[in-house]
BAFI-3210 file (N, C-alpha, C; in Angstrom, 3 decimals, decimal comma, padded with zeros to 6 digits):
// residues 275
n [1|2|3|4|5|6|7|8|9|10|11|12|13|14|15|16|17|18|19|20|21|22|23|24|25|26|27|28|29|30|31|32|33|34|35|36|37|38|39|40|41|42|43|44|45|46|47|48|49|50|51|52|53|54|55|56|57|58|59|60|61|62|63|64|65|66|67|68|69|70|71|72|73|74|75|76|77|78|79|80|81|82|83|84|85|86|87|88|89|90|91|92|93|94|95|96|97|98|99|100|101|102|103|104|105|106|107|108|109|110|111|112|113|114|115|116|117|118|119|120|121|122|123|124|125|126|127|128|129|130|131|132|133|134|135|136|137|138|139|140|141|142|143|144|145|146|147|148|149|150|151|152|153|154|155|156|157|158|159|160|161|162|163|164|165|166|167|168|169|170|171|172|173|174|175|176|177|178|179|180|181|182|183|184|185|186|187|188|189|190|191|192|193|194|195|196|197|198|199|200|201|202|203|204|205|206|207|208|209|210|211|212|213|214|215|216|217|218|219|220|221|222|223|224|225|226|227|228|229|230|231|232|233|234|235|236|237|238|239|240|241|242|243|244|245|246|247|248|249|250|251|252|253|254|255|256|257|258|259|260|261|262|263|264|265|266|267|268|269|270|271|272|273|274|275]
n.u [-089,257|-091,442|-091,450|-090,919|-092,763|-092,757|-093,876|-092,615|-093,024|-091,487|-089,869|-089,009|-088,039|-089,073|-091,384|-093,352|-096,079|-097,595|-099,803|-100,955|-100,241|-102,496|-105,632|-104,967|-102,465|-102,301|-103,921|-102,096|-099,562|-100,524|-102,462|-104,137|-105,298|-107,271|-109,246|-112,119|-113,557|-112,280|-109,958|-110,935|-110,686|-111,209|-113,287|-117,287|-117,050|-114,805|-114,806|-114,624|-113,241|-112,275|-108,968|-109,316|-111,197|-110,259|-108,382|-109,393|-111,160|-108,867|-108,317|-110,187|-110,369|-107,532|-105,458|-103,011|-102,104|-098,640|-096,412|-096,685|-096,471|-096,262|-096,282|-094,945|-095,549|-095,115|-096,609|-099,155|-101,713|-101,982|-104,330|-104,603|-102,867|-100,021|-099,608|-098,559|-099,127|-098,241|-098,953|-099,566|-099,773|-101,965|-101,421|-099,268|-098,164|-095,626|-092,543|-089,244|-086,162|-085,214|-086,450|-089,995|-092,637|-095,018|-097,795|-098,052|-099,545|-100,234|-101,661|-103,335|-105,798|-105,336|-106,130|-103,765|-103,152|-104,111|-105,252|-102,561|-101,283|-099,103|-096,522|-094,542|-091,905|-090,149|-087,276|-086,286|-083,564|-082,087|-084,285|-085,106|-087,205|-087,937|-089,179|-090,732|-090,447|-092,554|-092,017|-091,197|-093,003|-096,806|-098,411|-100,896|-103,365|-106,002|-108,770|-110,457|-113,073|-116,338|-116,721|-113,963|-112,555|-112,896|-112,152|-109,489|-108,521|-109,111|-107,134|-104,557|-105,031|-104,654|-102,103|-100,984|-101,174|-098,756|-096,470|-095,429|-093,458|-092,427|-090,435|-088,950|-087,736|-086,042|-084,751|-082,883|-081,534|-079,872|-078,088|-076,425|-073,585|-071,425|-068,647|-066,350|-065,696|-068,358|-069,882|-069,250|-069,908|-072,276|-073,480|-072,047|-074,103|-076,172|-076,224|-076,628|-078,985|-079,989|-079,009|-079,775|-079,644|-076,903|-073,435|-072,406|-073,606|-072,609|-069,530|-069,795|-068,102|-068,672|-067,693|-068,045|-070,675|-070,798|-070,010|-070,713|-072,899|-073,203|-072,775|-073,608|-074,687|-072,579|-070,742|-070,312|-072,544|-075,409|-078,587|-077,037|-075,505|-077,134|-079,001|-077,023|-076,358|-078,622|-079,544|-077,582|-078,178|-080,443|-080,694|-078,709|-075,843|-073,026|-069,841|-070,073|-068,645|-069,437|-071,029|-069,134|-066,695|-067,162|-067,520|-069,338|-072,179|-074,417|-077,421|-080,514|-083,375|-086,355|-089,307|-091,747|-092,625|-090,078|-088,744|-090,366|-089,623|-086,589|-086,101|-087,552|-086,348|-084,122|-084,454|-085,074|-082,326|-081,257|-082,043|-081,245|-078,680|-079,309|-080,389]
n.v [041,597|042,590|045,657|047,536|049,697|051,877|052,830|053,578|054,780|057,351|055,493|054,887|053,093|054,558|055,241|053,057|052,311|054,232|056,173|054,588|054,501|056,848|056,974|058,055|058,394|055,771|054,940|056,274|055,007|052,365|051,502|049,070|048,079|049,568|049,210|048,587|046,878|043,738|042,467|042,284|040,183|037,251|035,271|035,322|033,548|034,394|035,776|038,908|040,190|043,238|044,999|047,031|046,492|044,484|046,179|048,216|046,106|045,835|047,231|047,780|046,220|047,260|046,759|049,048|050,051|050,191|049,688|050,176|048,650|047,794|046,379|046,474|046,826|045,466|044,242|043,878|045,679|048,571|048,477|046,143|044,928|042,770|043,810|044,451|044,913|045,675|045,251|046,541|046,157|048,059|048,526|046,222|044,292|042,492|043,423|042,956|044,500|046,405|044,971|044,815|042,754|042,191|041,808|040,611|040,826|039,291|040,168|039,856|041,531|040,193|037,385|036,050|035,598|034,230|035,582|036,424|035,506|036,176|036,230|038,721|040,657|044,246|045,999|048,581|050,047|050,154|050,493|047,557|045,200|041,943|038,691|036,339|032,838|030,606|027,433|027,702|029,582|029,406|029,900|031,645|030,530|032,357|031,950|034,144|035,285|035,434|035,999|036,567|038,845|038,454|035,964|036,661|038,754|037,131|034,999|036,272|037,498|034,486|034,554|036,589|036,011|034,365|036,214|036,212|034,021|034,272|036,253|035,328|033,530|035,245|036,487|034,209|033,847|036,039|035,157|033,197|032,490|032,834|031,262|032,282|030,760|029,476|031,990|032,819|030,795|031,227|033,495|032,719|030,648|032,533|033,381|032,044|031,675|034,199|034,636|031,740|030,468|030,839|030,839|030,954|034,157|035,315|035,408|037,019|038,108|035,828|037,147|040,205|040,460|040,657|043,223|045,465|047,773|050,151|050,786|049,355|047,072|045,621|041,951|038,656|037,473|035,201|036,369|039,871|038,696|037,386|039,894|041,879|040,052|039,428|042,464|043,567|041,892|042,542|045,029|045,129|046,641|045,564|044,628|042,716|040,942|039,957|037,056|037,724|039,091|041,766|044,312|044,840|046,212|045,101|044,898|045,700|043,844|044,739|043,486|042,119|039,631|037,936|039,420|037,979|035,514|035,503|036,131|034,649|032,371|032,895|033,224|030,708|029,492|030,192|029,344|027,068|027,229|027,097|024,680]
n.w [043,539|046,804|048,867|052,185|053,228|056,191|059,360|062,763|065,593|068,290|070,391|073,335|077,082|078,669|077,881|076,817|076,544|075,526|073,627|070,371|066,626|064,597|063,045|061,105|060,059|060,429|057,678|055,720|056,362|055,901|053,751|052,570|055,229|055,200|053,380|051,176|049,666|048,550|046,510|042,890|041,942|043,045|044,485|045,049|047,493|049,602|051,729|053,005|055,049|056,937|057,599|059,186|061,237|062,756|063,584|065,039|066,853|068,201|069,388|070,977|072,791|074,465|072,954|070,888|067,419|066,903|064,925|061,358|058,528|054,452|051,787|048,738|045,934|042,046|041,367|042,516|043,791|045,628|047,684|048,610|049,045|050,932|054,396|057,322|061,315|064,275|067,154|070,570|074,241|075,919|078,804|080,546|082,183|081,312|080,691|079,469|080,617|078,626|076,178|074,780|074,689|071,955|069,894|066,183|063,398|060,253|056,599|053,836|051,352|049,000|048,326|048,790|051,580|054,746|057,845|059,804|062,997|065,506|067,923|068,592|069,371|070,211|070,589|072,662|072,566|070,118|068,471|067,307|065,650|066,203|065,742|067,103|066,345|064,566|066,144|068,796|069,581|069,279|065,787|065,063|062,782|060,961|058,450|056,151|057,382|058,208|060,774|061,788|062,560|065,423|065,920|065,196|067,717|069,611|069,347|069,607|072,741|073,728|072,878|074,266|076,739|076,989|077,130|079,230|079,372|077,011|078,096|079,870|078,492|077,117|079,227|079,982|078,172|078,182|080,153|078,787|077,490|075,112|073,291|070,781|068,824|068,754|068,237|065,998|064,432|064,411|063,667|060,860|059,978|060,068|058,009|056,214|056,300|055,575|053,303|051,103|048,938|048,693|048,500|051,850|052,149|049,572|049,755|052,326|055,082|058,798|060,348|060,572|060,959|064,232|064,443|066,707|066,627|068,684|072,357|074,180|072,936|073,082|073,603|074,646|075,270|074,440|074,101|073,132|071,086|068,940|068,710|067,772|065,307|064,219|063,717|061,800|060,024|058,411|058,882|056,758|055,783|055,976|054,664|050,799|048,535|045,686|043,266|041,017|041,735|042,938|045,052|047,389|049,331|051,787|051,240|053,241|054,190|052,590|052,437|053,652|053,602|053,754|055,814|057,894|057,576|057,702|060,414|061,977|061,264|062,456|065,170|065,871|065,362|067,732|069,734|069,980|070,306|073,021|073,815]
ca.u [-089,712|-092,172|-090,220|-091,723|-093,075|-093,350|-093,597|-092,216|-093,377|-090,085|-090,694|-087,918|-088,142|-089,825|-092,712|-093,475|-096,549|-098,227|-100,773|-099,874|-100,255|-103,778|-105,842|-104,631|-101,121|-102,429|-104,236|-101,485|-099,149|-101,145|-103,235|-104,643|-105,546|-108,608|-109,579|-113,580|-113,770|-111,271|-109,598|-111,868|-110,333|-111,900|-115,099|-118,244|-116,765|-114,259|-115,825|-113,952|-112,948|-111,669|-108,073|-109,817|-112,262|-109,708|-107,503|-110,667|-111,221|-108,017|-108,505|-111,556|-109,633|-106,632|-104,261|-103,001|-100,559|-097,190|-095,793|-097,274|-095,783|-096,348|-095,480|-094,991|-094,748|-095,197|-097,590|-099,717|-102,363|-101,767|-105,218|-104,852|-101,271|-099,419|-099,448|-098,104|-098,955|-097,816|-099,693|-098,993|-100,903|-101,513|-101,056|-098,603|-096,561|-094,231|-091,113|-088,103|-085,236|-085,374|-087,777|-091,500|-093,906|-096,250|-098,458|-097,260|-100,794|-100,209|-103,314|-103,766|-107,086|-105,624|-106,187|-102,840|-102,917|-105,067|-104,956|-101,035|-101,107|-097,977|-095,741|-093,100|-090,811|-089,402|-086,266|-085,919|-082,058|-082,109|-085,766|-084,610|-088,392|-087,336|-089,889|-090,519|-090,626|-093,692|-091,916|-090,989|-094,839|-097,423|-099,072|-102,120|-103,998|-107,057|-109,295|-110,858|-114,904|-117,560|-115,683|-112,386|-111,765|-113,233|-110,637|-107,853|-108,650|-109,002|-105,537|-103,920|-105,185|-103,696|-100,695|-100,566|-100,679|-097,793|-095,410|-094,296|-093,204|-091,498|-089,734|-088,223|-086,622|-085,338|-083,848|-082,406|-080,660|-078,717|-077,632|-075,818|-072,753|-071,165|-067,312|-066,100|-066,246|-069,954|-070,438|-068,471|-070,412|-073,991|-073,349|-072,287|-075,450|-077,091|-075,962|-077,070|-080,189|-079,782|-078,849|-080,559|-078,744|-075,977|-072,562|-071,813|-073,748|-070,928|-068,077|-069,280|-067,330|-069,334|-067,193|-068,864|-071,957|-071,003|-069,568|-071,722|-073,408|-073,631|-072,035|-075,149|-074,619|-070,709|-070,525|-069,850|-073,860|-076,257|-078,984|-076,444|-075,134|-078,518|-079,676|-076,717|-076,450|-080,055|-079,923|-076,550|-078,450|-081,741|-080,254|-077,571|-074,580|-071,714|-069,024|-069,917|-068,372|-070,533|-070,389|-068,402|-066,209|-067,736|-067,483|-071,042|-072,627|-075,304|-078,827|-081,318|-084,544|-087,412|-089,885|-092,316|-092,717|-088,613|-087,958|-090,697|-088,682|-085,362|-086,044|-088,151|-085,484|-082,623|-084,597|-085,134|-080,903|-080,798|-083,144|-080,494|-077,665|-080,139|-080,808]
ca.v [041,928|043,115|046,088|047,650|051,365|051,419|053,871|053,368|055,862|057,269|054,750|054,640|052,270|055,070|055,422|051,976|051,564|055,130|055,962|054,132|055,583|057,315|056,306|058,957|057,706|054,156|055,046|056,231|053,828|050,779|051,970|047,695|048,078|050,286|048,730|048,424|045,328|042,526|041,799|041,532|038,849|036,658|034,913|035,373|032,558|034,939|036,211|040,370|041,148|044,034|045,132|047,946|045,871|044,109|047,285|048,648|045,327|045,044|048,454|048,112|045,373|047,549|046,673|049,847|049,989|050,663|049,974|049,368|048,372|047,579|045,947|047,550|045,735|046,518|042,733|043,854|046,932|049,338|048,583|045,088|043,996|042,053|044,445|044,339|045,810|045,548|045,583|046,646|046,451|049,549|048,084|045,358|043,992|041,680|044,207|042,412|044,735|046,834|044,737|044,734|042,162|042,863|040,955|040,580|040,076|039,713|040,140|040,897|041,547|040,143|036,051|035,299|035,750|034,566|036,402|035,545|036,306|035,678|036,862|039,521|041,558|045,332|046,229|049,680|050,000|050,236|049,900|045,936|044,635|041,035|038,053|034,857|031,412|029,524|026,594|028,238|029,372|029,166|031,431|031,883|031,460|033,424|032,543|034,992|034,639|036,571|035,652|036,807|039,848|038,432|034,929|037,786|038,713|035,837|034,385|037,325|037,328|033,559|034,533|037,863|035,193|033,893|037,433|036,001|032,690|034,800|036,763|033,864|033,669|036,159|036,031|033,377|034,400|036,509|034,325|032,250|033,095|032,269|031,137|033,466|029,926|029,275|033,477|032,951|029,705|031,559|034,381|031,772|030,198|033,744|034,299|031,100|032,038|035,614|033,839|030,280|029,865|031,552|030,427|032,363|035,226|035,216|036,077|038,116|037,345|036,459|038,181|041,624|040,336|040,540|044,011|046,014|049,253|050,517|050,469|048,525|045,705|044,938|041,697|037,578|036,974|035,244|037,870|040,620|038,214|037,419|040,875|042,190|039,557|040,149|043,855|043,444|040,733|042,959|046,533|045,672|047,572|044,611|044,279|042,048|040,371|039,369|036,466|038,372|039,477|042,746|044,886|045,809|046,058|044,279|045,700|046,109|043,745|045,089|042,466|041,711|038,158|037,771|039,965|037,568|034,458|035,088|036,823|033,408|031,117|032,988|032,955|029,406|029,310|031,119|028,972|025,714|027,580|026,977|023,280]
ca.w [045,078|047,290|049,716|053,096|053,722|057,286|060,092|064,076|066,792|068,900|071,476|074,262|077,757|078,952|076,732|075,592|076,226|075,285|072,021|068,656|065,207|065,094|061,875|059,586|059,876|059,170|056,279|054,960|055,740|055,127|052,627|052,168|056,174|055,292|052,102|051,599|049,454|048,154|045,064|042,324|041,116|044,613|043,665|046,243|048,271|050,081|052,885|053,731|056,850|056,576|058,402|060,129|061,847|063,091|064,023|065,626|068,309|069,025|070,714|072,645|074,404|074,869|072,249|070,118|066,511|067,317|063,906|060,746|057,216|053,537|050,937|047,701|044,431|040,604|041,267|044,027|044,189|046,910|048,123|048,164|049,336|052,215|055,365|058,554|062,070|065,187|068,381|071,821|075,115|076,575|079,860|080,721|083,050|081,185|080,370|080,436|080,368|077,444|075,756|075,321|073,698|071,331|068,440|064,881|062,680|059,054|055,927|052,649|050,345|047,334|048,591|049,241|052,457|055,639|059,078|061,086|064,415|066,303|069,261|068,197|070,130|070,216|071,208|072,477|072,088|068,445|067,685|066,690|065,227|066,334|065,565|067,920|065,934|064,783|066,040|069,818|069,902|068,176|064,956|064,753|061,071|060,690|057,579|056,175|057,162|059,355|062,552|061,711|063,629|067,184|066,189|065,605|068,590|070,610|069,299|070,192|073,840|074,115|073,236|075,592|077,543|076,957|077,038|080,681|079,272|076,066|078,840|080,745|077,320|076,827|080,426|079,647|076,419|078,668|080,994|078,093|076,883|073,475|072,878|069,451|067,963|068,795|067,591|064,203|063,744|064,523|062,525|059,466|060,051|059,937|056,466|054,825|056,707|054,802|051,530|051,415|047,931|048,046|049,748|052,581|051,319|048,435|050,524|053,277|056,395|059,646|061,655|059,708|061,539|064,933|064,880|067,341|066,624|070,026|073,304|074,910|072,681|072,924|074,908|073,711|075,759|073,829|073,844|073,091|070,004|068,709|068,837|066,208|064,229|063,367|063,410|060,576|058,829|058,678|057,760|055,693|055,795|055,918|053,572|050,366|047,874|044,710|042,141|039,898|042,739|043,055|046,521|047,807|051,235|051,750|051,563|054,102|053,811|052,510|052,137|054,620|053,481|053,990|056,865|058,713|057,145|058,546|061,782|062,410|061,711|063,212|066,591|066,442|065,359|069,036|070,398|069,909|071,601|074,657|074,032]
c.u [-090,595|-091,084|-091,744|-092,021|-093,104|-093,274|-093,173|-092,304|-091,473|-090,310|-088,896|-088,700|-088,660|-091,111|-093,313|-095,125|-097,744|-099,060|-100,023|-100,481|-101,690|-103,928|-105,250|-103,493|-101,216|-102,743|-103,452|-100,590|-099,271|-102,632|-104,560|-105,564|-107,222|-108,570|-111,309|-114,192|-112,196|-111,148|-110,829|-111,435|-110,595|-112,856|-115,602|-117,945|-115,671|-114,718|-114,368|-114,298|-112,240|-110,572|-108,250|-110,615|-111,257|-109,017|-108,482|-111,299|-110,367|-107,750|-109,228|-110,996|-108,242|-105,236|-103,788|-101,880|-100,105|-096,442|-096,666|-096,583|-096,366|-096,203|-095,689|-094,291|-095,762|-096,783|-098,643|-100,649|-102,459|-103,402|-105,567|-103,656|-101,362|-099,423|-099,222|-098,202|-098,407|-098,889|-099,309|-099,760|-100,807|-100,818|-100,785|-097,554|-095,617|-093,646|-089,899|-086,630|-086,065|-086,034|-089,332|-092,084|-094,855|-096,876|-098,687|-099,069|-099,936|-101,373|-103,000|-105,163|-106,959|-106,004|-104,937|-101,798|-104,017|-104,594|-103,600|-100,918|-099,837|-097,625|-094,432|-092,498|-089,835|-088,488|-085,782|-084,594|-082,298|-082,990|-086,127|-086,527|-087,908|-089,000|-089,837|-091,109|-092,091|-093,216|-091,412|-092,319|-095,452|-097,834|-099,632|-102,665|-105,367|-107,969|-109,782|-112,895|-115,250|-116,817|-114,661|-111,777|-112,311|-112,175|-109,270|-107,385|-108,125|-107,703|-104,439|-103,759|-104,252|-102,453|-099,969|-100,514|-099,119|-096,037|-094,401|-093,227|-092,034|-090,187|-088,475|-087,573|-085,520|-083,943|-082,459|-080,666|-079,293|-077,721|-076,323|-074,682|-071,865|-069,315|-067,287|-065,785|-067,779|-070,714|-070,723|-069,612|-072,198|-074,185|-072,829|-073,912|-076,679|-077,066|-076,126|-078,627|-080,873|-079,927|-078,920|-079,705|-077,599|-074,887|-071,991|-072,649|-072,734|-070,545|-068,639|-068,834|-068,068|-068,920|-067,827|-070,157|-072,175|-070,271|-070,875|-071,524|-073,577|-072,978|-072,499|-075,076|-073,435|-071,047|-070,933|-071,957|-074,514|-077,470|-078,392|-076,085|-076,387|-079,283|-078,273|-076,410|-077,630|-080,495|-078,739|-077,456|-079,955|-081,849|-079,487|-076,929|-073,091|-071,124|-069,277|-069,252|-069,421|-069,855|-069,646|-067,567|-065,980|-067,893|-068,317|-070,927|-074,018|-076,301|-079,893|-082,760|-085,490|-088,752|-090,650|-092,083|-090,971|-088,701|-089,262|-089,754|-087,814|-085,307|-087,149|-087,520|-084,468|-083,362|-084,616|-083,510|-080,527|-081,205|-081,935|-079,079|-078,184|-080,596|-079,729]
c.v [042,612|044,311|046,756|049,263|050,720|052,897|053,429|054,798|056,011|056,861|054,370|053,596|053,172|055,500|054,104|052,022|052,996|054,808|055,116|055,144|055,899|056,838|057,675|058,668|056,244|054,130|055,547|055,323|052,618|050,671|050,469|047,970|048,859|049,811|048,508|047,232|044,393|043,027|041,566|040,604|037,573|036,391|035,289|034,683|032,930|035,920|037,400|040,687|041,967|044,174|046,025|047,488|045,036|045,035|047,496|047,387|044,851|046,176|048,591|047,025|046,312|047,142|048,390|049,794|050,876|051,121|049,462|049,463|047,425|046,916|046,747|047,128|046,317|045,155|043,040|045,510|047,315|048,610|047,037|044,239|043,978|043,298|043,923|045,757|044,777|045,777|045,759|047,159|047,385|049,402|046,850|045,122|042,504|043,075|043,381|043,375|046,875|046,445|044,426|043,896|042,546|041,383|041,748|040,336|040,841|039,325|041,386|040,842|041,154|038,143|035,045|035,258|035,670|035,301|035,371|036,169|035,170|036,325|037,463|040,556|042,787|045,654|047,664|050,324|050,917|050,152|048,480|046,047|042,215|039,744|036,677|033,381|030,608|028,298|025,925|028,730|029,984|030,385|031,026|032,040|031,238|033,278|033,226|034,934|035,923|036,431|036,136|038,002|039,410|036,970|035,402|037,732|037,925|035,105|035,753|037,533|035,677|033,592|035,938|036,623|034,382|034,784|036,824|035,156|033,539|035,638|035,848|033,482|033,823|036,695|035,434|033,578|034,975|036,229|033,125|032,806|032,293|032,502|032,036|032,643|029,501|031,068|033,587|032,106|030,587|032,827|033,336|031,478|031,055|033,505|032,794|030,924|033,119|035,108|032,728|029,492|030,434|030,781|031,454|033,711|036,317|036,384|037,490|037,102|037,571|037,158|040,182|041,270|040,351|041,852|044,968|047,529|050,026|050,109|049,056|046,808|044,955|043,557|039,654|037,132|036,684|035,791|039,486|039,996|038,145|039,215|041,882|041,881|039,973|041,537|044,056|042,580|041,738|043,974|046,545|046,251|047,044|044,662|042,567|041,784|039,508|038,016|036,752|039,814|040,780|043,583|045,724|045,732|045,358|044,931|044,879|044,922|044,382|044,932|042,134|040,069|037,596|038,167|038,861|035,991|034,448|035,702|035,270|032,209|031,856|033,115|031,686|028,466|029,799|030,272|027,217|025,814|027,153|025,717|022,143]
c.w [045,890|048,051|051,070|052,940|055,033|058,025|062,052|064,891|067,426|070,366|072,249|075,581|078,655|078,812|076,255|075,172|076,092|074,230|071,167|067,509|065,616|063,104|060,407|059,738|059,592|058,168|055,347|054,895|055,264|054,567|052,862|053,697|056,221|054,033|052,210|050,635|049,001|046,917|043,890|041,499|041,760|044,093|045,561|047,591|049,487|050,752|053,010|054,233|056,435|057,933|059,477|061,665|062,885|064,450|065,189|067,452|068,862|069,924|070,950|073,430|074,418|073,832|071,416|068,903|067,136|065,895|062,693|059,295|056,026|052,340|049,401|046,111|043,050|040,461|042,400|044,125|045,424|047,988|049,320|048,627|050,529|052,840|056,852|059,668|063,628|066,430|069,906|072,870|075,603|078,196|080,104|081,712|083,081|080,433|081,019|079,390|079,653|076,320|076,121|074,419|072,970|070,138|067,576|064,293|060,929|057,875|054,657|052,411|049,220|047,322|048,983|050,622|053,933|056,593|059,843|062,156|065,107|067,102|068,404|069,324|069,870|071,570|071,687|072,329|071,059|068,238|066,502|066,569|065,512|066,602|066,217|066,496|065,644|065,550|068,390|070,399|069,374|066,990|064,634|063,543|060,973|059,432|057,452|056,263|058,330|060,248|062,630|063,081|065,258|067,399|066,415|066,982|069,858|070,854|069,511|072,009|074,436|074,112|073,596|076,523|078,259|076,836|078,084|079,937|078,191|077,169|079,858|079,367|076,914|078,101|080,823|078,881|077,250|079,536|080,217|077,469|075,660|073,372|071,201|068,555|067,780|067,770|066,401|063,788|063,459|063,731|061,519|059,526|059,205|058,721|055,690|055,747|055,587|053,196|051,124|049,430|047,045|048,742|050,257|052,027|050,039|048,723|051,845|054,502|057,659|060,177|061,518|060,608|062,790|065,133|065,350|067,282|067,323|070,772|074,178|074,257|072,383|074,226|074,284|074,465|074,411|073,337|072,645|070,960|068,860|067,896|067,738|065,631|063,415|062,948|061,985|059,661|058,070|058,084|057,264|056,438|055,615|054,213|052,481|048,706|046,877|043,879|041,136|040,613|042,594|044,311|046,576|049,083|050,972|051,683|052,489|053,686|053,892|052,810|053,094|055,125|054,185|055,478|057,897|058,493|058,655|060,059|062,264|062,630|062,110|064,841|066,637|066,258|066,715|069,683|070,938|070,053|073,048|075,204|074,998]
res [m|d|t|i|q|t|m|l|g|d|i|d|t|d|s|a|f|v|d|g|l|n|r|t|q|l|e|k|m|t|p|a|a|y|a|t|s|p|h|e|k|l|t|e|r|y|s|f|v|p|t|s|d|v|i|e|t|m|r|k|a|g|f|n|v|v|q|a|a|q|s|r|s|r|k|q|l|p|a|f|a|r|h|a|l|r|f|r|k|v|k|s|e|v|y|v|g|e|v|v|p|e|i|l|i|l|n|s|h|d|g|t|s|a|y|h|v|r|i|a|l|f|r|a|i|c|s|n|g|m|i|v|s|d|t|a|f|p|c|w|r|v|p|h|r|g|s|a|a|v|e|v|l|e|a|a|l|r|l|a|q|q|f|g|e|v|g|a|v|v|e|r|m|r|h|i|y|l|t|e|a|q|r|l|s|f|a|s|d|a|l|a|i|r|y|p|n|e|t|v|g|q|a|v|a|p|v|e|l|l|k|a|r|r|p|e|d|v|g|a|d|l|w|r|t|f|n|v|v|q|e|s|l|l|q|g|g|a|p|r|l|t|a|t|k|r|r|v|r|m|r|g|v|r|a|i|r|e|d|v|r|i|n|s|a|l|w|e|r|a|m|i|e|m|a]
***
């Protein structure tokens, strides 16, 4: 399984739109973003468009990279591996409480992925990085071709126009209150998302995912329930009983693909409560 190497600046609600990561930091954390050629296995049909071109195009349009992650796997060479970049507009009027909308761009240079462009959210209180499901708001897929950098920017700008709608969804979630039974059902479904081939995460008690890690997260509204469960699910730490009855702790999610899958599915599950 690939694992994520990541860097996130110290961002709070007073400095949400400061300068992002610089090139030196990005080259260190995501070397694949600065690859100068594709994987040697690819044919001449593959049009190589370096992620660095996308970064520069986005920067000129007013988006800074604020988080960078790259897969590390024995099967993937660092220069071509899957990588994820979160962009934030330098100036934005959309700001819901402690939540800042972002653009998430995924890519690789080994032929396993086109450019994926989608909406993400950053919650300053806990540094949680959420991803909006592609059923709620579109995920743009841009093939590797000569115009990819411009097409990625166009997708990002279109998604940025929907930041206000995402903010409205977050605000609605804040005003929907769940019963204890509904919260436990939400946590149980979250475990099924995290462990799709196991029985309730191999004996993880759903109530363990509902334990708030900070005073700001104490509450029964959908937004805080969603955030508490999301953090527990992705950061790990909850007690877990394995198939061999061994007591362990849930591991954190370190794979980019899993991070996207779980975040998206959890957002969809939260939307059910709003129906």
